[in-house]
PAVEXKOL-526090 format. One record per residue (C-alpha): residue number from 1; residue in one letter; y, x, z. Coordinates in pm, 1 decimal, padded with zeros to 6 digits. Each point is the difference from the previous one (the first is absolute). Layout:
N
nr, rest, yy, xx, zz
NUM, A, Y, X, Z;
...
***
This chain:
403
nr, rest, yy, xx, zz
1, M, -00838.0, 04209.5, 02143.8;
2, K, -00191.1, -00285.5, 00139.8;
3, Q, -00305.2, -00114.2, -00180.2;
4, S, -00159.3, -00293.6, 00204.9;
5, Y, 00162.4, -00339.2, 00065.3;
6, D, -00108.7, -00330.5, 00130.2;
7, I, 00069.5, -00149.5, -00329.7;
8, I, 00120.8, 00101.6, -00333.1;
9, I, 00179.5, -00258.6, -00231.1;
10, A, 00029.2, 00079.0, -00389.3;
11, G, 00301.2, -00136.5, -00146.1;
12, A, 00353.8, -00030.2, 00143.3;
13, G, 00087.4, -00335.4, -00135.4;
14, P, 00104.6, -00279.7, 00232.4;
15, S, -00348.7, -00105.9, 00111.1;
16, G, -00103.7, 00353.0, 00078.3;
17, L, 00321.1, 00086.0, 00178.4;
18, H, -00014.4, -00312.1, 00200.9;
19, A, -00358.5, 00062.9, 00096.0;
20, A, 00099.1, 00352.3, 00094.8;
21, R, 00289.2, -00132.3, 00223.5;
22, R, -00203.8, -00227.9, 00181.6;
23, L, -00286.9, 00226.0, 00064.8;
24, A, 00237.5, 00278.2, 00116.3;
25, E, 00161.1, -00246.6, 00241.5;
26, K, -00347.7, -00047.3, 00147.5;
27, G, -00015.9, 00385.9, 00072.5;
28, Y, -00243.8, 00113.9, -00287.2;
29, D, 00055.2, 00308.5, -00205.0;
30, V, 00079.0, -00120.9, -00342.4;
31, L, 00045.9, 00197.2, -00328.7;
32, V, 00137.9, -00180.1, -00317.0;
33, L, -00066.1, 00188.0, -00323.7;
34, E, 00224.1, -00091.2, -00307.7;
35, K, -00048.0, 00148.7, -00333.6;
36, K, 00359.3, -00037.8, -00109.5;
37, A, 00256.3, 00262.3, 00096.3;
38, E, 00207.6, -00237.7, 00182.4;
39, V, -00071.7, -00342.6, 00176.8;
40, G, 00149.9, -00278.3, -00220.2;
41, E, 00022.4, 00211.2, -00313.5;
42, S, -00030.4, -00190.9, -00336.0;
43, V, -00111.8, -00334.4, 00151.2;
44, N, -00033.7, -00255.6, -00267.4;
45, C, 00078.0, -00339.2, 00204.1;
46, T, 00252.1, -00261.9, -00033.2;
47, G, 00071.2, 00027.1, 00381.2;
48, I, 00030.7, -00346.5, 00096.6;
49, I, -00131.7, -00069.0, 00374.6;
50, G, -00000.4, -00307.9, 00214.6;
51, R, 00267.6, 00012.7, 00276.7;
52, E, -00260.8, -00101.6, 00253.7;
53, T, -00193.6, 00293.9, -00089.7;
54, F, 00256.7, 00227.7, 00145.0;
55, E, 00012.2, -00162.4, 00317.9;
56, R, -00390.1, -00051.0, 00035.7;
57, F, -00077.8, 00368.0, -00055.6;
58, S, 00310.1, 00149.4, 00181.4;
59, L, 00127.2, 00162.0, -00337.5;
60, S, 00331.5, 00173.1, -00029.4;
61, P, 00261.4, -00217.0, -00187.6;
62, E, 00184.4, 00301.0, -00134.3;
63, S, -00173.5, -00016.7, -00346.9;
64, R, 00124.3, -00357.9, -00075.7;
65, Q, 00218.8, -00029.3, -00293.9;
66, R, 00063.0, -00380.1, -00015.8;
67, D, -00140.0, -00329.0, 00119.4;
68, I, -00147.0, -00251.8, -00231.5;
69, Q, 00061.3, -00374.0, 00044.4;
70, D, 00057.6, -00100.3, -00367.6;
71, V, -00239.0, 00051.8, -00276.4;
72, R, 00034.4, -00096.0, -00382.9;
73, L, -00304.7, -00142.9, -00159.5;
74, V, 00000.1, 00030.1, -00386.2;
75, S, -00241.6, -00194.3, -00234.9;
76, P, -00148.4, 00125.3, -00325.1;
77, S, 00268.1, -00170.7, -00193.4;
78, G, 00264.9, 00121.4, 00228.2;
79, V, 00064.1, -00308.2, 00206.3;
80, S, 00133.2, 00125.3, 00350.8;
81, I, -00036.2, -00125.2, 00340.2;
82, V, 00180.6, 00168.3, 00298.7;
83, Y, -00198.1, -00071.2, 00319.1;
84, K, 00192.4, 00056.0, 00344.3;
85, H, -00203.9, 00029.2, 00303.1;
86, P, 00124.0, -00149.5, 00330.0;
87, K, 00035.5, 00371.2, 00118.7;
88, P, -00050.6, 00351.9, -00111.1;
89, F, -00370.8, 00053.7, -00040.0;
90, A, -00051.7, 00359.5, -00126.9;
91, C, 00209.2, 00310.9, -00063.0;
92, I, 00004.8, 00269.2, -00255.5;
93, V, -00074.6, 00345.6, 00136.9;
94, D, 00050.9, 00371.8, -00123.9;
95, R, -00381.7, 00071.6, -00008.9;
96, R, 00062.5, 00379.4, 00032.9;
97, R, 00206.4, -00061.1, 00315.8;
98, F, -00237.3, -00259.1, 00124.2;
99, D, -00294.3, 00231.1, -00016.6;
100, R, 00191.4, 00270.2, 00150.9;
101, D, 00108.0, -00204.6, 00281.0;
102, M, -00356.7, -00081.2, 00079.5;
103, A, -00115.8, 00368.4, -00029.4;
104, K, 00274.6, 00070.2, 00262.9;
105, A, -00136.7, -00275.2, 00224.5;
106, A, -00352.3, 00125.9, -00020.2;
107, E, 00118.6, 00368.6, 00072.5;
108, A, 00208.6, -00112.9, 00287.6;
109, A, -00316.7, -00191.4, 00146.1;
110, G, -00187.8, 00355.1, -00045.8;
111, A, -00173.2, -00013.5, -00336.3;
112, E, -00002.4, 00299.6, -00211.3;
113, I, 00071.9, -00034.0, -00369.2;
114, R, -00066.2, 00274.4, -00261.4;
115, T, 00117.0, -00063.6, -00369.3;
116, G, -00097.5, 00155.3, -00310.4;
117, C, -00360.3, 00002.5, 00134.0;
118, S, -00263.5, -00205.5, -00175.8;
119, V, -00334.0, -00128.1, 00140.5;
120, K, -00263.2, 00125.7, -00256.2;
121, D, -00316.4, -00087.2, 00191.5;
122, L, -00144.3, -00124.8, 00329.9;
123, R, -00361.2, 00012.4, 00144.2;
124, Q, -00175.3, -00095.9, 00305.1;
125, E, -00059.9, 00291.5, 00249.9;
126, G, -00146.7, -00053.2, 00331.8;
127, E, 00203.5, -00261.8, 00205.0;
128, G, 00307.5, 00024.2, -00240.9;
129, V, 00134.4, 00049.3, -00340.2;
130, S, 00073.1, 00307.2, -00192.5;
131, V, 00318.2, -00030.2, -00231.5;
132, E, 00055.1, 00249.7, -00287.6;
133, T, 00369.8, 00041.6, -00120.7;
134, G, 00153.5, 00172.3, -00291.6;
135, A, 00341.2, 00004.1, -00138.9;
136, G, 00155.0, -00325.8, -00088.7;
137, E, 00240.5, -00087.1, -00287.4;
138, E, 00172.6, 00324.3, 00051.6;
139, E, -00101.7, 00339.9, 00096.1;
140, G, 00051.8, 00147.8, 00331.8;
141, G, -00088.6, -00311.6, 00222.8;
142, E, -00008.8, 00038.1, 00379.9;
143, G, -00327.4, 00099.7, 00178.6;
144, I, -00256.1, -00012.5, -00291.9;
145, G, -00350.2, 00049.0, 00131.9;
146, T, -00271.8, -00182.8, 00187.4;
147, Y, 00053.1, -00238.7, 00284.0;
148, R, -00231.9, -00206.5, 00224.4;
149, A, 00067.4, -00339.8, 00164.9;
150, R, -00184.3, -00261.7, 00185.9;
151, A, 00100.1, -00250.1, -00247.7;
152, V, 00186.9, -00028.0, -00313.1;
153, V, 00215.3, -00271.3, -00162.9;
154, L, 00041.4, 00009.7, -00386.0;
155, A, 00346.8, -00148.5, -00071.6;
156, T, -00004.2, 00142.8, -00357.7;
157, G, 00152.5, -00315.8, -00195.9;
158, V, -00159.8, -00046.6, -00324.3;
159, Q, -00169.2, 00336.1, -00004.8;
160, W, -00373.7, -00090.3, 00098.8;
161, E, -00178.9, 00326.3, -00063.8;
162, L, -00031.7, 00069.1, 00373.7;
163, S, -00105.8, -00373.8, 00075.5;
164, R, -00297.7, 00038.5, -00246.7;
165, K, -00084.2, 00339.1, 00143.5;
166, A, -00013.6, -00170.6, 00362.1;
167, G, -00216.3, -00272.0, -00145.3;
168, L, 00266.0, -00255.9, 00053.8;
169, G, 00088.2, -00280.1, -00250.5;
170, V, 00287.7, -00034.1, -00228.8;
171, P, 00217.1, -00298.2, -00106.2;
172, R, -00178.5, -00200.0, -00245.2;
173, G, 00303.4, -00118.4, -00239.7;
174, R, 00295.5, 00177.3, -00144.9;
175, L, 00359.4, -00081.1, -00131.3;
176, V, 00221.3, 00235.7, -00154.2;
177, G, 00377.6, 00047.7, 00086.4;
178, A, 00291.1, 00153.3, -00169.5;
179, Q, 00343.1, 00058.0, 00133.5;
180, V, 00338.1, 00190.9, -00056.8;
181, E, 00320.8, 00038.6, 00201.5;
182, L, 00330.2, -00016.7, -00227.6;
183, E, 00374.2, -00052.4, 00043.2;
184, A, 00037.4, -00389.7, 00015.9;
185, P, 00316.4, -00112.7, 00143.8;
186, D, -00041.8, -00342.6, -00117.1;
187, V, -00348.6, -00056.8, 00187.6;
188, D, 00135.1, -00175.8, 00309.7;
189, I, -00312.9, -00175.8, 00145.8;
190, P, -00359.8, 00055.9, -00054.6;
191, A, -00136.0, -00182.3, -00299.1;
192, I, -00369.5, -00080.4, -00094.5;
193, Y, -00105.7, -00078.1, -00355.9;
194, A, -00299.7, -00177.3, -00110.5;
195, G, -00176.3, 00004.9, -00339.9;
196, T, -00329.3, 00091.2, -00186.1;
197, E, 00193.2, 00236.7, -00240.0;
198, I, 00174.7, 00212.3, 00271.9;
199, A, -00257.3, -00004.8, 00274.5;
200, A, -00332.9, -00165.6, -00079.1;
201, G, -00168.4, -00108.8, 00338.4;
202, G, 00294.8, 00155.1, 00204.4;
203, F, 00393.3, -00012.1, -00010.7;
204, A, 00289.4, 00213.1, -00058.0;
205, W, 00314.1, 00066.9, 00215.9;
206, A, 00345.4, 00145.0, 00029.8;
207, V, 00092.5, 00116.8, 00354.0;
208, P, 00335.0, 00131.5, 00111.9;
209, T, -00041.7, 00331.7, 00196.1;
210, A, 00277.0, 00249.9, 00060.7;
211, P, 00351.9, -00114.4, -00098.2;
212, G, 00011.3, -00032.0, -00373.6;
213, K, -00375.4, 00055.4, -00051.7;
214, A, -00298.2, -00228.9, -00045.9;
215, K, -00372.9, 00035.5, -00044.8;
216, F, -00157.5, -00177.3, -00293.0;
217, G, -00370.0, -00042.5, 00011.4;
218, L, -00315.6, -00209.8, -00058.1;
219, I, -00361.5, -00032.7, 00101.4;
220, T, -00261.2, -00130.7, -00256.9;
221, E, -00346.7, 00004.0, -00085.7;
222, S, 00018.9, 00241.0, -00297.6;
223, D, 00226.5, 00177.2, -00220.6;
224, P, 00295.0, 00070.7, 00233.3;
225, R, 00167.7, 00212.5, -00268.4;
226, G, 00028.5, -00268.8, -00239.7;
227, C, 00075.4, -00261.7, 00256.5;
228, F, 00292.6, 00216.8, 00131.3;
229, H, 00159.8, 00025.0, -00332.6;
230, M, -00044.5, -00365.9, -00079.8;
231, F, 00160.6, -00083.7, 00336.9;
232, A, 00283.4, 00244.2, -00086.5;
233, D, 00063.0, -00143.2, -00337.0;
234, K, -00032.1, -00372.5, 00124.0;
235, H, 00192.8, -00021.3, 00305.1;
236, L, 00220.3, 00317.0, 00022.4;
237, G, 00145.6, -00019.8, -00348.2;
238, G, -00092.4, 00350.5, -00080.4;
239, S, 00294.9, 00122.6, 00213.7;
240, Y, -00218.7, 00220.6, 00207.3;
241, G, -00238.5, 00116.8, -00272.7;
242, S, 00114.6, 00351.9, -00034.4;
243, G, -00057.8, 00048.8, 00369.7;
244, F, -00375.1, -00081.5, -00019.3;
245, N, -00097.3, 00292.8, -00213.4;
246, G, -00204.8, 00235.4, 00212.0;
247, N, 00117.0, -00161.0, 00334.6;
248, V, -00247.7, -00287.0, 00052.0;
249, Q, -00257.5, 00063.9, 00270.2;
250, Y, -00340.0, -00169.1, -00023.8;
251, K, -00259.7, -00056.4, 00273.6;
252, I, -00308.4, -00174.2, 00073.7;
253, I, -00009.5, -00286.7, 00265.9;
254, A, -00303.4, -00094.4, 00180.2;
255, Q, -00099.0, -00351.7, 00006.2;
256, G, -00265.9, -00132.2, 00253.0;
257, P, -00149.5, 00190.0, 00292.4;
258, A, -00261.9, 00262.8, 00004.0;
259, I, -00336.0, -00130.0, 00098.0;
260, R, -00043.4, 00278.0, 00256.4;
261, T, 00276.1, 00171.9, 00172.4;
262, S, -00164.1, 00173.5, 00293.5;
263, G, -00274.1, 00262.5, 00021.1;
264, R, -00117.1, 00259.2, 00240.4;
265, A, 00326.5, 00146.6, 00157.5;
266, V, 00215.4, -00110.8, -00298.8;
267, I, 00194.4, -00297.7, -00104.7;
268, S, 00205.4, -00084.2, -00300.7;
269, L, 00354.4, -00158.2, 00055.2;
270, G, 00278.1, -00169.8, -00208.0;
271, E, -00012.9, 00018.0, -00376.5;
272, A, -00306.6, 00208.4, 00037.8;
273, A, -00183.7, -00277.8, 00158.4;
274, G, 00167.4, -00281.1, -00220.5;
275, Q, 00207.1, -00137.7, 00283.8;
276, V, 00263.7, -00118.1, -00253.6;
277, K, 00165.3, -00335.0, -00048.3;
278, T, -00188.6, -00135.4, -00311.6;
279, T, 00290.1, -00234.9, -00089.9;
280, T, 00265.7, 00283.9, -00049.2;
281, G, -00169.6, 00327.5, 00028.1;
282, G, 00196.1, 00106.8, 00309.7;
283, G, -00201.8, 00200.4, 00242.3;
284, I, 00235.8, 00120.0, 00287.8;
285, S, -00025.2, -00299.8, 00240.4;
286, Y, -00365.3, -00021.0, -00024.4;
287, G, -00043.2, 00344.5, 00039.9;
288, L, 00206.7, 00018.0, 00305.8;
289, H, -00191.9, -00280.5, 00146.5;
290, C, -00336.0, 00178.2, -00074.7;
291, A, 00133.1, 00315.6, 00152.7;
292, E, 00062.5, -00165.8, 00341.9;
293, I, -00359.4, -00120.2, -00045.0;
294, A, -00133.8, 00343.4, -00082.6;
295, A, 00184.1, 00157.7, 00266.0;
296, S, -00130.6, -00243.8, 00268.4;
297, V, -00370.8, 00034.5, -00101.8;
298, I, 00012.1, 00363.7, -00054.4;
299, G, 00211.2, 00070.8, 00314.0;
300, E, -00262.4, -00190.9, 00228.6;
301, L, -00295.2, 00206.7, -00162.7;
302, L, 00171.3, 00326.7, 00041.0;
303, R, 00013.8, -00067.5, 00382.9;
304, H, -00371.5, 00047.3, 00024.3;
305, E, -00177.5, 00331.9, -00040.5;
306, G, -00227.6, 00064.3, -00300.9;
307, A, 00000.9, -00098.2, -00375.7;
308, V, 00187.2, -00278.6, -00140.3;
309, K, -00279.9, -00208.9, -00132.5;
310, E, -00010.3, -00225.6, -00323.2;
311, R, -00106.2, -00313.4, 00187.1;
312, D, 00322.5, 00030.2, 00253.6;
313, L, 00239.8, 00042.1, -00298.7;
314, Q, -00122.9, -00318.6, -00165.2;
315, E, 00206.2, -00177.0, 00268.8;
316, Y, 00307.5, 00126.2, -00212.7;
317, D, -00168.8, -00166.0, -00305.5;
318, R, -00058.1, -00314.6, 00177.7;
319, A, 00350.5, -00021.1, 00153.8;
320, W, 00217.0, 00071.3, -00302.2;
321, R, -00206.6, -00243.8, -00228.2;
322, K, 00030.7, -00272.1, 00266.7;
323, A, 00374.3, 00045.7, -00004.2;
324, L, 00053.7, 00029.6, -00390.8;
325, Q, -00297.3, -00156.6, -00172.5;
326, K, 00142.4, -00332.1, -00033.0;
327, E, 00335.9, 00125.4, -00131.4;
328, I, -00162.9, 00236.4, -00244.8;
329, Q, -00251.9, -00244.0, -00133.3;
330, L, 00242.0, -00294.2, -00056.5;
331, G, 00229.4, 00248.5, -00167.7;
332, L, -00282.1, 00095.6, -00238.7;
333, F, -00057.6, -00365.1, -00063.6;
334, A, 00377.1, -00050.4, -00058.9;
335, R, 00012.0, 00313.8, -00241.7;
336, K, -00301.5, -00141.8, -00182.6;
337, I, 00169.5, -00319.2, -00059.6;
338, W, 00348.3, 00164.5, -00100.2;
339, S, -00179.9, 00229.3, -00258.3;
340, R, -00128.0, -00288.9, -00177.7;
341, L, 00319.2, -00192.8, -00029.7;
342, S, 00170.6, 00005.9, -00345.2;
343, D, 00376.8, 00034.7, -00034.5;
344, A, -00002.6, -00379.3, -00049.7;
345, H, -00170.5, -00070.3, 00326.6;
346, I, 00260.0, 00239.7, 00152.0;
347, E, 00294.8, -00181.5, -00149.7;
348, S, -00137.8, -00338.6, 00158.7;
349, A, -00029.7, 00162.3, 00334.7;
350, F, 00364.3, 00110.1, -00016.7;
351, R, 00098.0, -00368.2, -00103.3;
352, V, -00188.8, -00116.4, 00310.1;
353, A, 00178.6, 00248.5, 00215.8;
354, Q, 00328.7, -00138.2, -00137.5;
355, E, -00073.8, -00374.0, 00025.6;
356, D, -00286.9, -00054.8, 00256.5;
357, G, 00080.6, 00164.3, 00325.6;
358, L, -00184.0, 00327.8, -00003.6;
359, I, 00285.1, 00193.2, 00162.9;
360, P, -00056.6, -00196.6, 00344.5;
361, L, -00368.4, 00124.7, -00017.8;
362, V, 00112.4, 00353.0, -00034.8;
363, Q, 00252.3, -00034.7, 00288.2;
364, N, -00255.6, -00159.7, 00236.6;
365, H, -00312.7, 00201.7, -00092.9;
366, G, 00111.0, 00326.1, -00154.5;
367, D, -00068.6, 00324.1, 00195.4;
368, F, 00089.6, 00339.2, -00165.1;
369, D, -00325.9, 00145.5, 00111.0;
370, W, -00237.3, -00280.1, 00059.5;
371, H, -00026.8, -00224.1, -00322.5;
372, S, -00318.6, -00229.5, 00087.2;
373, G, 00217.6, -00263.8, 00149.9;
374, L, 00221.2, -00029.3, -00320.2;
375, I, -00285.7, 00037.3, -00243.4;
376, M, -00172.6, -00306.4, 00166.7;
377, A, 00320.9, -00194.9, 00007.8;
378, F, 00032.3, 00056.7, -00367.7;
379, L, -00364.4, -00107.6, -00089.8;
380, R, 00063.9, -00331.6, 00209.4;
381, Q, 00329.1, -00075.5, -00189.2;
382, A, -00108.4, -00265.8, -00251.6;
383, S, 00211.6, 00092.4, -00296.7;
384, L, -00063.2, 00352.2, 00029.0;
385, S, -00386.0, -00047.2, 00033.0;
386, K, 00017.5, -00206.3, -00339.0;
387, I, 00157.0, 00298.6, -00165.9;
388, L, -00243.9, 00244.7, 00146.2;
389, S, -00301.4, -00224.9, -00087.1;
390, G, 00122.1, -00002.7, -00353.2;
391, A, -00090.5, 00362.3, -00012.1;
392, G, -00370.4, -00105.0, -00017.5;
393, K, -00251.5, 00248.4, 00152.3;
394, A, 00295.4, 00188.6, 00198.5;
395, F, -00019.8, -00301.4, 00238.4;
396, L, -00373.9, 00030.2, 00086.9;
397, P, -00061.0, 00102.5, 00365.7;
398, F, 00029.5, 00393.0, 00039.1;
399, R, -00320.3, 00182.2, 00058.0;
400, D, -00021.2, 00341.6, 00177.4;
401, S, -00127.0, 00242.7, -00276.0;
402, R, -00270.4, 00115.2, 00245.8;
403, S, -00156.0, -00344.9, -00005.7;
***
């Protein structure tokens, strides 16, 4: 069994698989190690992806379940606004199928994927990296042992142990999420729910998935269990209460980029690096974008003989921050404001949306993956700015926590 590769990728999520595909297409020997028994198994994700993402990254459309053009927005008191975009802007995917389609594309390009195989340790040796593996979430994984590579990509999601061992940084902030999928034939379009009781500093949702089913979930700053049951009691009428018991999945969501994402012959990618939309917590599109950058930088370095040096991999760090820094920082600013709003402030914002022309702002500036344009448009809107300034300190200029 082969033990030496050009590059090893830890984690078979979308960002790791896309990097594997792009590097394999360049002709490099790529090994992907995944601790789960199967790619796409037990993924806790709502599965909403921008339509442009499929075209931009040449993704298979087979996992798409339905397009999104309409969204229902619900205030703390239950006021409902249905927003209709000029055209479908996103789609709901079957995440299990989505990940497996990405794995097939990576394998078709020449990458090797081994499941049930968890990376336990890595260390610098000579001109490369030694990677030690063990059994993953189930016994009997493929190819347990020690491997060598010229470079390693850590695409491990919110599991940051390997990043720390490699001397890399980790995301500085955290949100927590909760979600469950249930029978729900009455959920026809995605709905977003606001309110400090049901999701302090975040929001809740109901998203139709497979026919007759929907995912109910939320992200919040604290107490996801308490918030989730409050959400069910307040907005779902208790009709789904029995389905929650023992079925709700919880997860950590990274907020803000890691300070350091490149080292000697190793980088972090996707959620592991904090490459996540700070407004919604979604990580697929940013992870894919950064996977393209990683493949370009690493692919160029591997063309040359000798060790992959830390100063060379710093180009990856500079490039992805140049692409995403503005989006992430403005998203953090917007979330800081949002987390300080009371339910009364939120209700006022809903009244502005109904009476003062916010819908055209969304239609003109809204982009599913790139939110800075819409955030700035909202901040410039006079009546909305008045509401936000009423939240006091929340409207002070955002300062990076490193300063």
